[in-house]
N, C-alpha and C positions, 0 to 999 in steps of 0.2 A: 579739574584744571589741567591743561596739557603742559607737560614738561618740555623745556627747550632742548633737552638732551636728545641726540639722534639715536634711534633704536632700530634694531633689526630682529625679526623673529625667525628662528630655525626650527622646523618641525620634522622630527624623525617619525614619518607616518606610521610605520609598522609598530614602533614602540609605543606611540601615543594610542594607537588602536587597541593594543593589548592592555594598556593601562586603563583606558576608559571602560573596556569590557570587564576588567577585574573590579572596577568601582561601580559598575552598573548604570552608567549614564552615557549619553551620546553627545558629541561636540556639535554645536551649531557654529559652523565656520564663518557665517556672516556676523554673528554676535561676537565671535572671537576677534575678528578684524576690527569691528567697530569699537569694541572695548579698549583695545590697545591704541587705536587712533585717537580716542577721546582723552587718553592719559599720557601718551607719549608722542614724540615727533617721529612717527613710524615711517621709515624710508623704504624698507623691504620686508616682505613676509615670504619665506621660502617653505616649500613642502617637498619632502623627499620620499620617494617610494620606488621599489622595484616592481616590474611587471613581467608576466609571462607573455612573450610576443606571439606565440603561435596559437593562442586561444582566440576562437572566433568571437566569444563574448567574455568580457571581464567585468565582474561585479563592482570593481573599483573605478571603472572608466567614467561613469557619470560624475562621480566626485572629482576626478582629475580634470575633466573638461570644465566643470563649473568653477573650480579653483583657478584654472588657467585664465578664465575670462573675467574673474571677479576679484582682482587685486593681489593674487598670490603668484609667486614665481615657482612653477612646478618643475622639479628635476626628477627625471625617471631614467632607469636603465634596465636592460633585459635581465631577467632572473637566469642564473647559471644552473644548469641541470647536472647532477652527478649521481653516481651509484655508491651507496655506503658499503661497509664491510659485509653486511648481511645480504647484499645484492638488491636492496630496496632503492627505488627511484626517489631521489631527494632534490629539493630546490633551494638555492641560496641566493640572496640578493641583498648584499650589504652596501649601504649608502654612506658609510662613515667618511670615506675619502672625499666624496663629492661635497658633503656638508662642510668638512674641515677646510677644504680649499676655498670655498665661497666665503666662509667666515674670515679666514686670514686675509683674503684679498680685500674684504670690505672693512677690515679692522681700522684702517686710517680714517675712515669716513663715518664711523659710529662711536658713540659713547657707551652704549648699553646693548648687550646681546642677551636675548631671551631664548633659551634652549628648551624645547619640549622633548625631553628624553631622559631616561634613567640609566642609559648604557654607560657602564664604567669606562669603556674605551674612549669616551670623550673627555676624560679627566685631563689628559695631556693637552688637548685643544683648549680647554678652559684656562689652563695655566698659561698657555701661549698667548691667548687673548688678553689675559690680565697683565702680562708683561708688556703688552702694547697699550696699556692704559684703558682697556675696555672693562667695564663692570659687567659681570655675568650673573644672570638669574637662571636657575635651573628649575623646571617645573615637571614634577612627577608625583609619586605618592609613597608614603610609608604606612598607609592605612590598610594595606593588604598583607597577607601572610603567604609567602615572604614579601617584604617590601619590593616595590617595582624599581626603586632607584638603588644603584650601587653606592655603598657607604663612601668610597673614595671620591666619587663624583659629588656627592652631597657636601663633603668636607671641603672640597676645592672651591665650590661655588661661593660667590660673594653673598648670594641670597638664595635660599631654597623656598619655593612655594609649593604647598601640597595641592595637587590638582583638584582634590575633593573640595577645597575651600573656594574654588572658582566655579563650581558647578552651577550656582545660581546665576552667575554672570555670563558664562559661555556655554552652558549646557542647554540641550534641547528640552523644551517643555515635555514632561512625561505624557501629557495629554495628547501630544501629537503622534505618539507611538500607536499607530493603527495597524490592525492585522491586514495583511494584503488580501484583497477580495479574491474569491475563487476565480481561477482562469487568468489572473494577472501576474503569472510567473514570468520571469525575464525571458525574452525571446532572443535567441542568438542573432547578433547583428542588428538588433532593433535600434532605430535612430532616436525615437522619442523616449528619453529616459527620465522625464519629469516625475512620474510616479515614484521611481526609485529615489530621486533626489529628495522629494518631500518626505517620504516615509522613512528613509534610512538615515538621512543626513541633516534634516531640519533646514534645508535651504530651498528657496523657491525660485522658479523662473517664470517669466511672463508667458501668458497664453500665446499661441501661435498667431492669433488674429489681432494682437496688440501691435502697435507701431514700435 
């Protein structure tokens, strides 16, 4: 039964990817959206990720495009490149500020915030949302060693849900994990990314000849 409370989902893309990889399952983003829509008055679903702009092909692009057309508000920014003390090329793309600003702006219009992240830097944001009367659920996991959620974030949340407990509802069917056929490696700049979408993310798009 759907709740009358207004809800918004905030997904820290990089953090969620690391968490699902540690747990050994993949998110089906279509299932995730439908699951929350069936139980909550879901008004927004945000997905945040940084991207390397000068790459001709990005393995995450098919997912970003699909999310953007299928009910998610996708927020991206360029990855910042820097050289560490050892002279090695490094990349940094932190989306904390973008997520926090969106959440605080939306706070007067929602009753429930669902945060998919274990990053302890969000503790202050959670506290700020609670001061504005918003109930906050944090979704990450303590089933890994070490746990993927910072203790201070878990303590601050009104409710903590272990992502592993949601695998049956929002995870991709393991039977859909198929080995990529020989010769089906990603092609730089290729437009038709449907094989990537189905095999990697558990989301499907209509055939080109469908209306």
